C-alpha beads as a LAMMPS data file, in Angstrom:
LAMMPS data file: protein, C-alpha beads

259 atoms
258 bonds

1 atom types
1 bond types

-500.0 500.0 xlo xhi
-500.0 500.0 ylo yhi
-500.0 500.0 zlo zhi

Masses

1 110.0

Atoms # bond

1 1 1 -126.521 -56.672 -75.576
2 1 1 -128.085 -60.052 -76.029
3 1 1 -126.777 -62.404 -78.753
4 1 1 -129.038 -64.344 -81.047
5 1 1 -127.172 -67.538 -82.088
6 1 1 -129.608 -69.098 -84.451
7 1 1 -129.906 -67.922 -88.078
8 1 1 -131.749 -69.289 -91.032
9 1 1 -129.944 -67.908 -94.000
10 1 1 -132.173 -66.610 -96.813
11 1 1 -129.965 -64.158 -98.516
12 1 1 -127.348 -65.012 -101.184
13 1 1 -123.733 -65.377 -100.249
14 1 1 -122.842 -62.477 -102.519
15 1 1 -122.195 -59.163 -100.851
16 1 1 -125.289 -57.112 -99.992
17 1 1 -124.636 -53.404 -100.671
18 1 1 -128.120 -52.133 -101.106
19 1 1 -131.434 -53.032 -99.490
20 1 1 -134.785 -51.624 -98.480
21 1 1 -135.882 -50.321 -95.132
22 1 1 -139.554 -49.850 -93.988
23 1 1 -140.903 -48.319 -90.740
24 1 1 -144.467 -48.889 -89.562
25 1 1 -146.480 -47.930 -86.445
26 1 1 -148.773 -50.960 -86.280
27 1 1 -151.178 -49.493 -83.863
28 1 1 -151.288 -52.919 -82.241
29 1 1 -152.966 -54.457 -85.281
30 1 1 -155.941 -52.177 -85.239
31 1 1 -157.329 -49.445 -87.533
32 1 1 -157.502 -45.880 -86.300
33 1 1 -159.696 -45.476 -83.215
34 1 1 -159.393 -49.290 -82.753
35 1 1 -162.457 -49.908 -84.895
36 1 1 -161.220 -53.093 -86.514
37 1 1 -158.485 -55.811 -86.119
38 1 1 -156.584 -55.821 -89.422
39 1 1 -153.226 -57.532 -88.591
40 1 1 -153.621 -60.143 -91.327
41 1 1 -154.216 -57.311 -93.861
42 1 1 -151.298 -55.450 -92.460
43 1 1 -149.046 -58.490 -92.847
44 1 1 -149.913 -58.811 -96.528
45 1 1 -149.272 -54.988 -97.109
46 1 1 -145.878 -55.319 -95.337
47 1 1 -144.914 -58.366 -97.426
48 1 1 -145.878 -56.595 -100.674
49 1 1 -143.202 -53.950 -99.989
50 1 1 -140.438 -56.528 -100.094
51 1 1 -138.429 -54.724 -97.502
52 1 1 -135.239 -56.303 -96.124
53 1 1 -135.468 -54.679 -92.738
54 1 1 -138.714 -53.661 -91.064
55 1 1 -138.951 -51.337 -88.054
56 1 1 -142.172 -51.799 -86.033
57 1 1 -143.689 -49.782 -83.298
58 1 1 -146.686 -50.468 -81.045
59 1 1 -146.613 -54.151 -81.600
60 1 1 -148.074 -56.644 -79.259
61 1 1 -145.955 -59.288 -77.675
62 1 1 -148.865 -60.881 -75.680
63 1 1 -152.418 -60.233 -74.849
64 1 1 -154.642 -62.562 -72.963
65 1 1 -158.094 -61.149 -73.688
66 1 1 -157.920 -60.358 -77.385
67 1 1 -157.841 -63.964 -78.650
68 1 1 -161.239 -64.406 -76.975
69 1 1 -162.692 -61.435 -78.842
70 1 1 -161.066 -61.768 -82.303
71 1 1 -161.289 -65.111 -84.059
72 1 1 -158.303 -64.262 -86.300
73 1 1 -155.936 -63.208 -83.503
74 1 1 -152.703 -65.080 -84.022
75 1 1 -151.436 -67.850 -81.740
76 1 1 -148.055 -66.329 -81.701
77 1 1 -146.645 -62.723 -80.829
78 1 1 -147.742 -60.283 -83.401
79 1 1 -144.117 -59.636 -84.589
80 1 1 -143.597 -63.365 -85.330
81 1 1 -146.947 -63.427 -87.133
82 1 1 -145.786 -60.581 -89.277
83 1 1 -142.355 -62.040 -89.883
84 1 1 -143.890 -65.315 -91.104
85 1 1 -141.476 -67.047 -93.553
86 1 1 -140.178 -63.846 -94.941
87 1 1 -138.052 -62.450 -92.188
88 1 1 -136.249 -65.259 -90.405
89 1 1 -134.689 -62.936 -87.861
90 1 1 -136.700 -60.710 -85.379
91 1 1 -136.091 -58.985 -82.132
92 1 1 -138.639 -57.490 -79.772
93 1 1 -138.361 -54.827 -77.126
94 1 1 -141.134 -54.910 -74.559
95 1 1 -141.976 -51.355 -73.400
96 1 1 -145.378 -51.309 -71.955
97 1 1 -146.612 -54.012 -69.597
98 1 1 -150.152 -54.195 -68.132
99 1 1 -152.417 -56.897 -66.557
100 1 1 -153.444 -58.586 -69.783
101 1 1 -150.386 -58.200 -72.097
102 1 1 -147.625 -56.008 -73.419
103 1 1 -146.457 -54.178 -76.474
104 1 1 -143.260 -52.431 -77.683
105 1 1 -141.037 -52.152 -80.690
106 1 1 -139.725 -54.969 -82.976
107 1 1 -137.329 -55.381 -85.899
108 1 1 -137.796 -57.918 -88.653
109 1 1 -134.761 -58.752 -90.766
110 1 1 -133.673 -60.910 -93.696
111 1 1 -130.162 -60.493 -92.378
112 1 1 -128.624 -62.079 -89.271
113 1 1 -129.367 -60.188 -85.940
114 1 1 -126.222 -60.923 -83.945
115 1 1 -127.084 -58.730 -80.888
116 1 1 -130.054 -56.766 -79.578
117 1 1 -130.853 -54.679 -76.557
118 1 1 -133.958 -52.867 -75.432
119 1 1 -133.470 -49.513 -73.605
120 1 1 -136.186 -48.131 -71.421
121 1 1 -136.383 -44.421 -72.011
122 1 1 -139.708 -43.881 -70.192
123 1 1 -140.026 -40.712 -68.172
124 1 1 -141.221 -41.267 -64.658
125 1 1 -144.953 -41.410 -64.272
126 1 1 -145.759 -41.260 -67.996
127 1 1 -146.151 -43.466 -71.028
128 1 1 -143.701 -46.415 -71.474
129 1 1 -141.233 -45.859 -74.308
130 1 1 -138.151 -47.581 -75.639
131 1 1 -135.298 -47.930 -78.108
132 1 1 -134.585 -51.326 -79.572
133 1 1 -131.003 -51.465 -80.708
134 1 1 -129.990 -54.326 -82.984
135 1 1 -126.784 -55.204 -84.691
136 1 1 -127.016 -56.881 -88.016
137 1 1 -124.462 -58.843 -90.074
138 1 1 -124.844 -58.279 -93.851
139 1 1 -123.532 -60.946 -96.178
140 1 1 -120.255 -60.032 -97.691
141 1 1 -119.624 -56.997 -95.493
142 1 1 -117.022 -56.646 -92.796
143 1 1 -118.918 -53.866 -91.050
144 1 1 -121.839 -54.410 -88.766
145 1 1 -125.091 -52.522 -89.388
146 1 1 -126.624 -50.955 -86.372
147 1 1 -130.407 -50.426 -86.397
148 1 1 -132.370 -48.544 -83.604
149 1 1 -136.196 -48.713 -83.600
150 1 1 -137.603 -45.686 -81.953
151 1 1 -140.854 -44.661 -80.226
152 1 1 -140.746 -41.412 -78.422
153 1 1 -143.301 -39.732 -76.028
154 1 1 -146.165 -37.412 -76.759
155 1 1 -144.914 -34.546 -74.695
156 1 1 -142.108 -32.274 -75.980
157 1 1 -140.318 -32.161 -72.591
158 1 1 -140.243 -36.048 -72.532
159 1 1 -139.125 -36.256 -76.133
160 1 1 -136.155 -33.902 -75.451
161 1 1 -134.970 -36.129 -72.612
162 1 1 -135.488 -39.239 -74.764
163 1 1 -133.530 -37.740 -77.700
164 1 1 -130.565 -37.135 -75.234
165 1 1 -130.726 -40.847 -74.265
166 1 1 -130.855 -41.716 -77.952
167 1 1 -127.801 -39.378 -78.658
168 1 1 -125.978 -41.091 -75.797
169 1 1 -126.633 -44.637 -77.260
170 1 1 -125.506 -43.308 -80.710
171 1 1 -122.222 -42.010 -79.315
172 1 1 -121.478 -45.578 -78.105
173 1 1 -121.674 -46.861 -81.713
174 1 1 -118.385 -46.824 -83.807
175 1 1 -118.216 -43.658 -85.864
176 1 1 -117.576 -45.580 -89.075
177 1 1 -120.480 -48.092 -88.613
178 1 1 -123.446 -47.982 -90.841
179 1 1 -126.455 -46.800 -88.716
180 1 1 -130.270 -46.513 -89.232
181 1 1 -132.518 -44.865 -86.723
182 1 1 -136.156 -45.173 -87.554
183 1 1 -139.587 -45.070 -86.100
184 1 1 -142.259 -42.910 -84.559
185 1 1 -140.642 -39.805 -83.085
186 1 1 -144.041 -38.076 -82.297
187 1 1 -142.183 -34.818 -83.327
188 1 1 -145.153 -32.847 -84.533
189 1 1 -143.263 -29.628 -83.668
190 1 1 -140.342 -30.851 -85.658
191 1 1 -137.763 -30.149 -82.911
192 1 1 -135.835 -33.450 -83.233
193 1 1 -132.326 -32.964 -84.565
194 1 1 -129.826 -35.841 -84.823
195 1 1 -127.365 -34.008 -87.102
196 1 1 -124.949 -33.401 -84.157
197 1 1 -124.756 -37.258 -83.947
198 1 1 -123.829 -37.268 -87.604
199 1 1 -127.190 -38.574 -88.986
200 1 1 -129.185 -37.381 -91.874
201 1 1 -132.952 -37.613 -92.129
202 1 1 -133.737 -39.205 -95.560
203 1 1 -136.847 -37.149 -96.525
204 1 1 -135.451 -33.798 -95.250
205 1 1 -132.254 -34.455 -97.189
206 1 1 -134.047 -35.423 -100.448
207 1 1 -137.078 -33.125 -100.324
208 1 1 -136.106 -30.315 -97.856
209 1 1 -138.757 -31.335 -95.307
210 1 1 -139.913 -34.287 -93.277
211 1 1 -142.594 -36.558 -94.667
212 1 1 -146.149 -36.061 -93.337
213 1 1 -147.443 -39.320 -91.920
214 1 1 -150.219 -38.635 -89.494
215 1 1 -153.169 -39.166 -89.657
216 1 1 -152.747 -41.818 -92.341
217 1 1 -155.906 -40.973 -94.299
218 1 1 -154.956 -37.292 -94.493
219 1 1 -151.415 -36.835 -93.390
220 1 1 -150.771 -33.427 -91.822
221 1 1 -148.120 -33.992 -89.232
222 1 1 -144.543 -35.274 -89.670
223 1 1 -144.259 -37.799 -86.891
224 1 1 -142.259 -40.691 -88.283
225 1 1 -138.609 -40.542 -89.376
226 1 1 -135.753 -42.528 -91.016
227 1 1 -132.208 -41.255 -90.226
228 1 1 -128.982 -42.770 -91.545
229 1 1 -125.247 -42.476 -91.007
230 1 1 -122.629 -43.855 -93.297
231 1 1 -125.153 -44.902 -95.781
232 1 1 -126.596 -43.430 -99.057
233 1 1 -130.397 -43.042 -99.227
234 1 1 -132.301 -43.533 -102.496
235 1 1 -135.975 -42.948 -103.269
236 1 1 -137.470 -42.232 -99.925
237 1 1 -141.177 -42.730 -100.027
238 1 1 -144.231 -42.296 -97.737
239 1 1 -146.960 -44.888 -98.295
240 1 1 -150.183 -42.929 -98.267
241 1 1 -152.339 -44.826 -100.815
242 1 1 -154.575 -47.773 -100.199
243 1 1 -154.246 -50.172 -98.474
244 1 1 -151.862 -48.202 -96.191
245 1 1 -154.285 -45.339 -95.597
246 1 1 -156.663 -47.696 -93.916
247 1 1 -154.168 -49.792 -91.965
248 1 1 -153.175 -48.112 -88.689
249 1 1 -153.208 -44.432 -88.003
250 1 1 -149.635 -43.706 -89.298
251 1 1 -148.483 -43.782 -92.980
252 1 1 -145.338 -45.961 -93.216
253 1 1 -142.034 -44.739 -94.661
254 1 1 -139.680 -46.661 -96.881
255 1 1 -136.239 -45.999 -98.389
256 1 1 -133.525 -47.876 -100.186
257 1 1 -130.135 -47.532 -98.565
258 1 1 -126.633 -48.361 -99.951
259 1 1 -123.376 -49.081 -98.153

Bonds

1 1 1 2
2 1 2 3
3 1 3 4
4 1 4 5
5 1 5 6
6 1 6 7
7 1 7 8
8 1 8 9
9 1 9 10
10 1 10 11
11 1 11 12
12 1 12 13
13 1 13 14
14 1 14 15
15 1 15 16
16 1 16 17
17 1 17 18
18 1 18 19
19 1 19 20
20 1 20 21
21 1 21 22
22 1 22 23
23 1 23 24
24 1 24 25
25 1 25 26
26 1 26 27
27 1 27 28
28 1 28 29
29 1 29 30
30 1 30 31
31 1 31 32
32 1 32 33
33 1 33 34
34 1 34 35
35 1 35 36
36 1 36 37
37 1 37 38
38 1 38 39
39 1 39 40
40 1 40 41
41 1 41 42
42 1 42 43
43 1 43 44
44 1 44 45
45 1 45 46
46 1 46 47
47 1 47 48
48 1 48 49
49 1 49 50
50 1 50 51
51 1 51 52
52 1 52 53
53 1 53 54
54 1 54 55
55 1 55 56
56 1 56 57
57 1 57 58
58 1 58 59
59 1 59 60
60 1 60 61
61 1 61 62
62 1 62 63
63 1 63 64
64 1 64 65
65 1 65 66
66 1 66 67
67 1 67 68
68 1 68 69
69 1 69 70
70 1 70 71
71 1 71 72
72 1 72 73
73 1 73 74
74 1 74 75
75 1 75 76
76 1 76 77
77 1 77 78
78 1 78 79
79 1 79 80
80 1 80 81
81 1 81 82
82 1 82 83
83 1 83 84
84 1 84 85
85 1 85 86
86 1 86 87
87 1 87 88
88 1 88 89
89 1 89 90
90 1 90 91
91 1 91 92
92 1 92 93
93 1 93 94
94 1 94 95
95 1 95 96
96 1 96 97
97 1 97 98
98 1 98 99
99 1 99 100
100 1 100 101
101 1 101 102
102 1 102 103
103 1 103 104
104 1 104 105
105 1 105 106
106 1 106 107
107 1 107 108
108 1 108 109
109 1 109 110
110 1 110 111
111 1 111 112
112 1 112 113
113 1 113 114
114 1 114 115
115 1 115 116
116 1 116 117
117 1 117 118
118 1 118 119
119 1 119 120
120 1 120 121
121 1 121 122
122 1 122 123
123 1 123 124
124 1 124 125
125 1 125 126
126 1 126 127
127 1 127 128
128 1 128 129
129 1 129 130
130 1 130 131
131 1 131 132
132 1 132 133
133 1 133 134
134 1 134 135
135 1 135 136
136 1 136 137
137 1 137 138
138 1 138 139
139 1 139 140
140 1 140 141
141 1 141 142
142 1 142 143
143 1 143 144
144 1 144 145
145 1 145 146
146 1 146 147
147 1 147 148
148 1 148 149
149 1 149 150
150 1 150 151
151 1 151 152
152 1 152 153
153 1 153 154
154 1 154 155
155 1 155 156
156 1 156 157
157 1 157 158
158 1 158 159
159 1 159 160
160 1 160 161
161 1 161 162
162 1 162 163
163 1 163 164
164 1 164 165
165 1 165 166
166 1 166 167
167 1 167 168
168 1 168 169
169 1 169 170
170 1 170 171
171 1 171 172
172 1 172 173
173 1 173 174
174 1 174 175
175 1 175 176
176 1 176 177
177 1 177 178
178 1 178 179
179 1 179 180
180 1 180 181
181 1 181 182
182 1 182 183
183 1 183 184
184 1 184 185
185 1 185 186
186 1 186 187
187 1 187 188
188 1 188 189
189 1 189 190
190 1 190 191
191 1 191 192
192 1 192 193
193 1 193 194
194 1 194 195
195 1 195 196
196 1 196 197
197 1 197 198
198 1 198 199
199 1 199 200
200 1 200 201
201 1 201 202
202 1 202 203
203 1 203 204
204 1 204 205
205 1 205 206
206 1 206 207
207 1 207 208
208 1 208 209
209 1 209 210
210 1 210 211
211 1 211 212
212 1 212 213
213 1 213 214
214 1 214 215
215 1 215 216
216 1 216 217
217 1 217 218
218 1 218 219
219 1 219 220
220 1 220 221
221 1 221 222
222 1 222 223
223 1 223 224
224 1 224 225
225 1 225 226
226 1 226 227
227 1 227 228
228 1 228 229
229 1 229 230
230 1 230 231
231 1 231 232
232 1 232 233
233 1 233 234
234 1 234 235
235 1 235 236
236 1 236 237
237 1 237 238
238 1 238 239
239 1 239 240
240 1 240 241
241 1 241 242
242 1 242 243
243 1 243 244
244 1 244 245
245 1 245 246
246 1 246 247
247 1 247 248
248 1 248 249
249 1 249 250
250 1 250 251
251 1 251 252
252 1 252 253
253 1 253 254
254 1 254 255
255 1 255 256
256 1 256 257
257 1 257 258
258 1 258 259
């Protein structure tokens, strides 16, 4: 895994034992059906949630043509634009590469990211998918926090193979390490199960069922998830009201977690 040596500390020196997690499929900064570019609005909405760690899917790294079409297209990668001055640490995993740009998963963090690695879990001949695995250092804690940002495929047969790759990566993480796995699982058939890896889905645990997140304006399908291991989850919440219902095609998920 790649190390990130630089860190601008923004958290207090006191131990951090409780923090907030948010996962968002950004839809590359566009509304549903790509009708409008809304990345600046999305940034304000994400900032308003005051999350400490943000899992992002479908986020642009580069795009050569969009700056010519949209006057408010940022001069930096989208994940850096979203991070702004709030999240001094970020990591990007490029999954899809095409002639004019690329997109993938990203993690924004108020805590130090000491390592990160992007795993290609694409199935041959189909859409590009990846797992972004980051290791975070929380102030005052001797344990490293592992965070895996997930975006799985649209077809069940591909998702099952990708889930096996995810389980393999989880098996390489120390059993006693705090772990969060979050993102867009595209699991509309609700076949994903990480319990054998010792993880607990926060909404299923709290409410007996996964949160419905898609489509954002009238959520019917439970596509997005937050799983935890060696952490306590508090107040899981699906963000379905405005402005979230009009930013992207997925409703974001948030939860407070405690060491």
